[in-house]
C-alpha positions in Angstrom: -13.3 -8.3 -10.8 -11.6 -6.9 -7.9 -10.3 -9.1 -5.1 -11.6 -9.8 -1.8 -9.4 -7.7 0.6 -10.8 -9.3 3.5 -11.4 -12.9 4.8 -14.7 -13.9 4.6 -15.8 -11.2 2.2 -17.9 -13.5 0.3 -21.3 -14.0 -1.0 -22.6 -16.8 1.6 -22.7 -16.0 5.1 -21.7 -19.0 7.4 -24.5 -21.7 7.2 -25.8 -20.1 3.9 -24.9 -20.6 0.6 -21.8 -22.6 1.2 -22.9 -25.3 -1.0 -23.7 -23.2 -3.7 -20.5 -21.6 -3.5 -18.3 -24.6 -3.7 -21.0 -26.5 -6.4 -18.4 -26.6 -8.9 -15.7 -28.6 -6.6 -16.4 -32.4 -7.2 -15.4 -34.1 -4.2 -13.4 -37.3 -4.6 -10.3 -38.7 -2.4 -7.3 -37.9 -3.0 -7.3 -35.2 -5.3 -7.1 -32.1 -4.3 -8.5 -29.0 -5.9 -6.8 -25.6 -5.9 -7.0 -22.2 -7.0 -4.9 -19.4 -8.4 -5.5 -16.0 -7.5 -6.4 -14.9 -10.9 -5.5 -11.1 -9.6 -2.0 -11.7 -8.9 -1.1 -13.6 -12.4 0.1 -11.0 -14.8 -1.5 -10.6 -18.1 0.3 -12.6 -20.5 0.1 -12.9 -24.6 -1.7 -15.7 -25.1 -1.2 -18.4 -28.2 -3.6 -21.0 -28.9 -2.0 -24.5 -28.9 -3.4 -26.7 -31.8 -4.7 -30.0 -30.1 -7.2 -32.9 -31.0 -9.5 -32.0 -28.5 -12.8 -30.0 -28.5 -13.6 -26.7 -27.5 -15.5 -25.1 -24.8 -18.8 -25.9 -26.6 -18.7 -29.4 -25.6 -16.7 -32.6 -25.3 -16.0 -34.9 -27.8 -16.0 -39.0 -27.5 -13.3 -40.6 -25.6 -10.2 -41.2 -27.6 -7.9 -44.1 -25.9 -5.3 -43.7 -28.2 -5.0 -39.1 -28.1 -1.3 -38.4 -27.3 -0.3 -36.5 -24.5 0.3 -32.6 -24.7 3.8 -31.8 -24.9 5.8 -30.8 -22.2 5.9 -27.3 -22.1 9.6 -25.4 -22.2 10.5 -24.9 -18.4 13.8 -23.2 -19.3 12.1 -19.8 -18.1 10.1 -21.3 -15.3 11.0 -20.9 -11.6 13.5 -23.6 -10.6 11.0 -24.4 -7.7 8.3 -25.3 -10.3 10.5 -27.3 -13.3 10.8 -30.7 -10.7 6.9 -30.3 -9.8 5.4 -30.1 -13.5 8.1 -32.6 -14.7 6.9 -35.1 -12.1 3.4 -34.5 -13.1 3.5 -34.9 -16.4 5.3 -38.2 -15.8 2.0 -39.2 -14.0 -0.2 -37.6 -16.4 2.2 -40.1 -19.2 1.7 -43.5 -17.3 -2.2 -42.9 -16.9 -2.7 -41.7 -20.8 -0.7 -45.0 -21.6 -2.3 -47.3 -19.1 -5.1 -49.8 -20.7 -7.1 -49.7 -17.6 -7.3 -46.0 -17.7 -11.0 -44.9 -18.2 -12.0 -41.7 -19.3 -12.8 -40.1 -16.2 -9.4 -40.8 -14.6 -7.6 -39.9 -17.9 -9.9 -36.7 -17.9 -8.6 -36.2 -14.0 -5.0 -36.6 -15.2 -5.3 -33.6 -17.6 -7.1 -31.6 -15.8 -4.3 -32.1 -13.2 -2.0 -31.2 -15.2 -3.4 -28.2 -16.5 -4.4 -27.1 -13.2 -0.3 -27.3 -12.2 0.5 -25.1 -15.2 -2.1 -22.8 -14.8 -0.9 -22.3 -11.3 2.6 -21.8 -12.8 1.7 -19.2 -14.9 2.4 -21.6 -17.7 -1.0 -20.8 -19.7 -0.3 -21.6 -23.2 0.8 -24.8 -21.9 -2.0 -25.0 -19.5 -4.9 -24.7 -21.9 -4.6 -27.9 -24.1 -4.9 -30.2 -21.3 -7.9 -28.3 -19.7 -9.6 -28.5 -23.2 -8.5 -32.5 -23.0 -10.1 -32.6 -19.6 -13.5 -31.1 -20.7 -13.4 -33.6 -24.0 -13.1 -36.6 -21.8 -15.4 -35.6 -19.2 -18.0 -33.3 -20.4 -20.5 -32.9 -17.8 -17.8 -31.6 -15.2 -18.2 -28.1 -14.9 -14.8 -27.8 -13.4 -12.8 -27.6 -16.8 -15.2 -24.9 -18.9 -14.6 -22.8 -15.2 -10.7 -23.3 -15.3 -10.5 -22.2 -18.9 -13.0 -19.5 -18.5 -10.4 -18.1 -16.0 -7.5 -18.8 -18.1 -8.7 -16.8 -20.7 -9.8 -14.1 -18.8 -6.0 -13.7 -17.3 -4.9 -13.9 -20.9 -7.1 -11.1 -22.3 -9.0 -13.3 -24.3 -12.2 -12.2 -23.0 -14.7 -13.5 -25.9 -13.5 -17.3 -25.0 -13.7 -16.7 -21.2 -17.3 -15.8 -22.0 -18.0 -18.5 -23.9 -16.4 -20.9 -21.4 -18.5 -19.2 -18.2 -21.4 -19.5 -20.5 -20.6 -23.3 -20.9 -20.7 -23.8 -17.2 -23.5 -22.3 -16.9 -25.2 -25.1 -19.0 -23.9 -27.5 -16.7 -24.8 -26.1 -13.7 -27.4 -23.1 -14.5 -27.4 -20.4 -11.9 -24.1 -21.1 -10.3 -23.5 -18.3 -8.1 -19.7 -18.1 -8.9 -19.8 -18.3 -12.4 -22.6 -15.5 -12.9 -20.5 -13.4 -11.1 -17.3 -13.8 -12.9 -19.3 -13.7 -16.0 -20.8 -10.4 -15.2 -17.1 -9.5 -14.6 -16.0 -10.1 -17.8 -18.9 -8.5 -20.0 -17.7 -5.4 -17.6 -14.0 -5.7 -18.6 -15.8 -6.1 -22.5 -17.7 -2.6 -21.8 -21.2 -4.4 -21.3 -22.9 -3.0 -18.5 -26.0 -4.1 -19.7 -25.1 -7.9 -20.1 -23.5 -7.4 -16.9 -26.0 -6.0 -14.7 -28.8 -8.8 -15.2 -26.3 -11.5 -14.3 -25.0 -9.7 -11.3 -28.6 -9.1 -9.8 -29.3 -13.0 -10.5 -27.0 -13.5 -8.1 -28.1 -10.8 -5.6 -31.4 -12.5 -6.1 -30.0 -15.9 -4.5 -27.8 -14.2 -2.2 -29.4 -10.8 -1.4 -26.2 -10.1 1.0 -23.8 -10.5 -1.6 -21.0 -7.6 -1.1 -19.8 -8.4 -4.9 -23.2 -8.7 -6.5 -23.8 -5.5 -5.0 -20.5 -3.8 -6.1 -21.3 -5.1 -9.7 -24.2 -3.8 -10.3 -22.9 -0.5 -8.7 -20.0 -0.8 -11.3 -22.2 -1.6 -14.0 -24.4 1.6 -13.4 -21.4 3.9 -13.3 -20.4 2.3 -16.7 -23.3 3.1 -17.9 -23.5 6.8 -16.1 -25.7 6.0 -14.0 -24.6 7.8 -11.2 -27.4 7.7 -8.7 -27.7 4.0 -9.2 -24.3 3.2 -8.6 -23.8 5.4 -5.5 -27.0 3.4 -4.1 -25.5 -0.5 -5.0 -21.6 0.4 -3.8 -22.9 2.2 -0.4 -24.5 -1.0 0.1 -21.9 -3.3 -0.8 -19.6 -1.0 1.3 -21.9 -0.9 4.4 -22.7 -4.8 3.9 -18.9 -5.6 4.1 -18.5 -3.8 7.3 -16.6 -1.0 5.7 -14.2 -3.2 5.0 -14.6 -3.3 0.8 -11.4 -0.4 0.3 -11.6 -0.9 -3.0 -15.5 0.0 -3.5 -14.1 3.7 -2.7 -12.3 4.7 -6.3 -15.7 4.0 -8.0 -17.8 5.5 -5.3 -15.8 8.8 -6.0 -16.3 8.4 -9.4 -20.0 8.2 -9.1 -20.1 11.0 -6.3 -18.1 13.2 -9.1 -20.7 12.3 -11.7 -23.4 13.4 -9.1 -21.3 16.6 -8.9 -20.7 16.1 -4.9 -17.1 16.8 -5.1 -17.2 16.8 -1.5 -18.1 13.0 -0.9 -15.9 12.3 -4.1 -12.8 13.7 -2.4 -13.6 12.0 0.8 -13.7 8.7 -1.1 -10.4 9.5 -3.5 -8.6 10.0 -0.5 -9.8 6.4 0.8 -9.1 4.6 -2.4 -6.7 1.8 -2.7 -6.1 -0.8 -5.8 -7.5 -3.6 -4.1 -10.6 -5.5 -5.5 -13.4 -7.3 -4.3 -14.3 -10.9 -4.8 -16.3 -13.8 -3.6 -14.0 -16.5 -2.1 -13.6 -19.0 -4.9 -13.0 -22.6 -3.8 -11.7 -23.9 -7.2 -9.4 -21.0 -7.7 -8.2 -20.3 -4.4 -6.9 -24.1 -3.9 -5.2 -23.6 -7.0 -2.2 -21.8 -5.0 -1.2 -24.8 -3.0 -0.1 -26.5 -6.3 3.2 -24.5 -6.3 5.9 -25.0 -3.8 8.1 -21.8 -4.8 8.8 -18.3 -3.5 6.6 -16.6 -6.0 3.7 -19.0 -4.7 4.5 -17.9 -1.0 4.3 -14.1 -2.4 1.0 -15.2 -3.9 -0.6 -16.6 -1.1 0.9 -13.8 1.3 -0.5 -11.0 -1.5 -4.1 -12.8 -0.9 -3.8 -12.6 2.7 -2.2 -9.2 2.9 -5.2 -8.2 0.9 -7.8 -9.5 3.0 -5.7 -7.7 6.1 -5.1 -11.2 7.4 -1.8 -10.1 8.6 -0.7 -13.3 10.6 -1.1 -15.4 7.3 0.8 -13.3 5.1 3.7 -13.1 7.6 3.6 -16.9 7.4 3.9 -17.1 3.8 6.4 -14.5 3.3 8.3 -16.0 5.9 8.0 -19.7 4.3 9.4 -17.8 0.6 12.1 -16.2 2.6 13.7 -19.8 3.8 13.4 -20.9 0.1 15.0 -17.7 -1.2 16.7 -15.6 1.6 17.7 -12.7 -0.3 14.4 -12.0 -2.3 14.0 -8.1 -2.0 10.2 -8.3 -2.5 9.3 -11.1 -0.4 11.3 -9.2 2.6 9.6 -6.0 1.9 6.2 -7.9 2.0 7.3 -9.5 5.4 8.3 -5.8 6.8 4.7 -4.0 5.5 2.7 -6.6 7.4 5.2 -6.5 10.6 3.9 -2.5 9.9 0.4 -3.3 9.5 0.7 -5.5 12.7 1.8 -2.9 14.9 5.3 -3.6 14.8 7.4 -0.8 13.3 10.6 -1.8 14.7 10.6 -5.0 13.4 9.4 -3.6 9.8 12.3 -1.1 10.2 14.9 -4.0 10.8 13.7 -5.9 7.6 13.6 -3.2 5.2 17.5 -2.3 6.4 17.9 -5.8 5.7 16.7 -5.8 2.4 19.4 -2.8 1.8 22.6 -4.7 2.9 22.1 -7.3 -0.1 20.2 -5.0 -2.5 21.1 -1.1 -1.8 19.3 0.0 -5.1 16.1 -1.6 -4.3 14.1 2.0 -4.5 10.9 0.5 -2.3 12.6 -0.1 0.6 14.4 3.8 0.7 10.8 5.0 0.3 9.6 2.5 3.1 11.8 3.9 5.6 11.5 7.3 4.2 7.9 6.8 5.9 8.6 5.4 8.8 11.4 8.1 9.5 9.5 10.7 9.0 6.5 9.2 10.7 9.1 8.9 14.1 9.7 12.9 13.5 13.7 12.4 12.0 13.0 14.1 9.1 16.6 14.8 8.1 16.6 11.2 7.4 13.5 10.7 6.2 14.7 13.2 3.5 17.8 10.9 2.7 16.0 8.2 2.0 13.5 9.7 -0.2 16.4 11.0 -2.1 17.5 7.5 -2.5 14.0 6.1 -4.1 14.3 8.8 -6.2 18.0 8.6 -7.2 17.8 4.8 -7.5 14.1 5.2 -9.6 14.2 8.4 -11.2 10.2 7.8 -12.4 9.0 6.7 -8.7 6.3 9.5 -8.9 5.2 8.9 -4.6 9.0 9.1 -3.9 9.1 12.3 -5.7 6.2 13.7 -4.2 6.8 12.5 -0.6 10.6 14.2 -0.9 8.9 17.3 -2.1 6.3 17.7 0.5 9.0 17.1 3.4 11.5 19.7 1.5 8.6 21.7 1.8 7.2 21.3 5.3 11.1 21.9 6.4 10.9 25.4 4.8 13.1 24.3 1.9 10.8 25.7 -0.9 13.4 26.1 -3.6 14.3 22.5 -3.3 10.9 21.5 -3.2 9.6 23.3 -6.3 12.8 21.6 -8.4 11.1 18.3 -7.3 7.4 19.2 -7.9 8.6 20.7 -11.7 10.7 16.7 -11.9 7.4 15.1 -11.2 4.8 17.4 -13.8 7.8 17.0 -16.7 7.8 13.4 -16.4 4.4 13.1 -15.7 0.8 13.6 -18.2 -1.0 16.5 -17.7 -4.2 15.7 -15.8 -2.9 12.5 -14.1 -4.6 11.9 -11.1 -1.5 10.5 -9.2 0.4 13.9 -9.4 -2.7 16.1 -8.5 -0.4 16.9 -5.2 2.6 18.4 -7.6 1.0 21.2 -9.5 -0.9 22.6 -5.8 2.2 22.2 -3.6 4.0 24.1 -6.3 1.7 26.8 -6.3 2.0 26.5 -2.4 5.6 26.6 -2.5 5.6 30.0 -4.7 3.5 31.3 -2.4 5.6 30.9 0.7 8.5 32.7 -1.5 6.4 35.4 -2.2 6.1 34.7 -5.9 2.4 35.6 -6.0 1.8 35.8 -9.5 3.4 32.8 -10.4 1.1 30.9 -7.8 -2.1 32.5 -9.4 -0.6 30.9 -12.5 -0.2 27.9 -11.5 -3.1 27.4 -9.4 -5.0 28.1 -12.7 -2.8 25.8 -14.8 -4.3 23.3 -11.9 -8.0 24.0 -12.0 -7.4 23.6 -15.8 -6.1 20.2 -15.4 -8.1 19.1 -12.4 -11.5 20.8 -13.0 -13.1 18.1 -10.6 -10.7 18.8 -7.7 -12.2 22.3 -5.6 -9.2 23.0 -3.4 -7.8 24.5 -6.7 -10.0 26.8 -6.7 -10.5 27.5 -3.1 -6.8 28.0 -3.0 -6.8 30.5 -6.3 -9.8 32.7 -4.8 -8.2 33.0 -1.7 -4.8 34.0 -3.0 -7.0 36.7 -5.3 -8.9 38.0 -1.9 -6.1 38.4 0.4 -2.9 38.6 -1.4 -0.6 42.0 -0.4 0.2 42.1 -3.8 -2.3 44.5 -5.2 -1.5 43.2 -8.9 -2.4 39.5 -8.1 -5.8 41.0 -6.2 -8.7 40.2 -7.8 -11.7 40.0 -5.2 -14.2 40.1 -8.1 -12.7 37.2 -10.3 -12.2 35.2 -6.7 -15.8 35.4 -6.1 -16.9 34.6 -9.6 -15.0 31.4 -9.3 -16.3 30.2 -5.9 -19.6 31.2 -7.5 -19.4 28.6 -10.0 -18.9 25.6 -7.7 -21.7 23.2 -6.7 -23.1 24.5 -3.2 -21.3 20.9 -2.0 -17.8 22.2 -2.6 -18.8 25.5 -1.4 -20.1 24.1 2.5 -16.6 22.4 2.8 -14.6 23.2 5.8 -12.4 25.6 3.2 -15.8 27.4 2.9 -14.2 30.1 4.4 -13.0 31.2 0.9 -16.1 32.4 0.5 -16.2 34.9 3.5 -12.6 36.3 1.8 -14.1 37.1 -1.2 -17.2 38.6 -0.4 -15.2 40.7 1.8 -12.7 41.6 -0.6 -15.6 43.1 -2.9 -16.7 45.2 -0.2 -19.9 42.7 1.0 -18.4 42.5 4.6 -21.9 41.8 5.6 -22.1 38.7 4.1 -18.3 37.7 4.5 -18.8 38.3 8.2 -22.0 35.5 7.9 -20.3 32.9 6.1 -17.1 33.3 8.5 -19.8 32.8 11.6 -20.6 29.5 9.5 -17.4 28.8 8.9 -16.2 28.9 12.5 -19.2 27.0 13.8 -18.2 24.2 11.5 -14.7 24.3 12.5 -15.6 24.2 16.5 -18.5 21.0 15.9 -16.0 19.7 13.4 -13.1 19.4 16.4 -11.0 21.8 14.6 -10.6 24.0 17.6 -6.8 24.9 16.8 -8.2 26.5 13.9 -10.8 28.5 15.5 -8.9 31.4 16.6 -7.3 32.5 13.3 -10.9 32.7 11.7 -12.2 34.6 14.7 -9.5 37.3 13.8 -10.5 37.3 10.3 -14.0 37.5 11.8 -13.1 40.9 13.3 -11.7 42.2 10.4 -15.0 42.0 8.4 -17.3 43.0 11.3 -15.1 45.9 11.3 -15.6 46.6 7.5 -11.9 45.4 6.4 -10.6 42.7 4.2 -8.5 40.3 5.4 -4.7 40.5 3.9 -1.6 38.4 4.4 1.7 37.0 2.7 0.2 33.8 3.0 -3.5 34.2 2.5 -4.3 30.6 1.0 -3.4 29.0 4.3 -4.9 25.5 4.1 -3.4 22.7 2.1 -5.4 19.2 1.7 -1.9 17.5 1.2 -0.5 19.0 4.4 -1.6 16.4 7.2 -1.6 13.0 4.8 1.2 11.0 5.1 4.1 11.5 2.8 3.0 7.5 1.5 1.9 4.1 2.5 3.8 1.2 3.1 3.1 -1.3 0.2 
């Protein structure tokens, strides 16, 4: 499931549902329960460790003589983690060997050890401790709940399903477990299993953002695009438009409905941020580890919620432990930028390069800041450095190519776009700007025939992106080169688009094509509508040029230009986002 992008983006509102949300938290004096962000822990290859305890299916009888699980190999662990793990293991051993320790106390000791190992991303070692805790306390839902997350994190999804189902056998209709079980079924490609789980949770908490999004994702997976739009839009609305992770599935749903204008609008807002309910058990795991990586994870969680102050605090604490960590400092700089302090961000990015001069992400981020400040030559140098230190850095090369093109350095831009296309798979959605920008640079260089071919290749690679069609149609309609000009083909291309795609701000493409085929009256009508849309849409800067074209059509003349495309959906985008 996706992570919650913002604070309080969870199913229960204040004063409602908090008891249900925390139903798995067993309150007992002196023992903290903690959770790690499962989306931050990397997927690892899972190796089962044989133990004498029972599995997820239930608990076995208490065994006073059962040995503790072995202390894991800590040679690859963070140096800050080793001492904590050894101390926790010593405490577990003491309790296990104490004749006075009852089953509940021993279960807690094993569980605490398993949680610490899980928080440290030592997944293989965490599992036997959690299973032993479950065996000793079969009615405690915490241990199968943690096992469900552990298996989900390591990719053992069927085992995760079994563990979450075991939680529901102890606490039926627990809202968090329903959501996570639904998520795992989606990961397994079972939307028909996921949908009723999300709906059960939604019935208990009708304002649940996560449940709405889950139902929408299940509908999308089942190709029910209308249903997906309904629930995803509802989730976005309930989140106060803050659930930015919804934009990508919404874009796919609108594409499925043929509404490419809406799809493009959401695609431009997409962010790799997931939507989750707050999860007390998992979130508290993060507090168990004191290390730079742990502070990075905590800061990332706050960053994804846009809680800038908390994120900065965590990143600064991590830097106290490891001042030379470039990733932590980059995160801090990112937060400073988001807090409206670009100067502070700039200083931190430059500090990174003092100790890590080949850290490509810092070069890229400085390039973004410099371009935003109008210092284009310096920004170009930074983007070049980022691409030099990390040759496969797609965003850096695209930013460099776009800025070179804006500076009129078209030949150099072509080389960068070509490098991106050579090193990426055809149709890769990350690089759709490359064939488009390449074609535009060819137009600017007067190579209209080559540009025509490049736009055609872009159409084939990205059939859902109407801007390739619009650009090619404009080139065919208005090119000064008669060998390229083909008004009939331009009109045919545009007439294949859905109505929604024809009525974009770029819709004057139809006017150009109609005029190119001698249908001046119809062309003038389309152009008048385009002028009205531009004026009403706050684009008064476009109106004079559009009216000039309209005057041509009204006089029975087509529009001809050395640069007939004239629009660029990527031109007004930032070169990149500081991240």
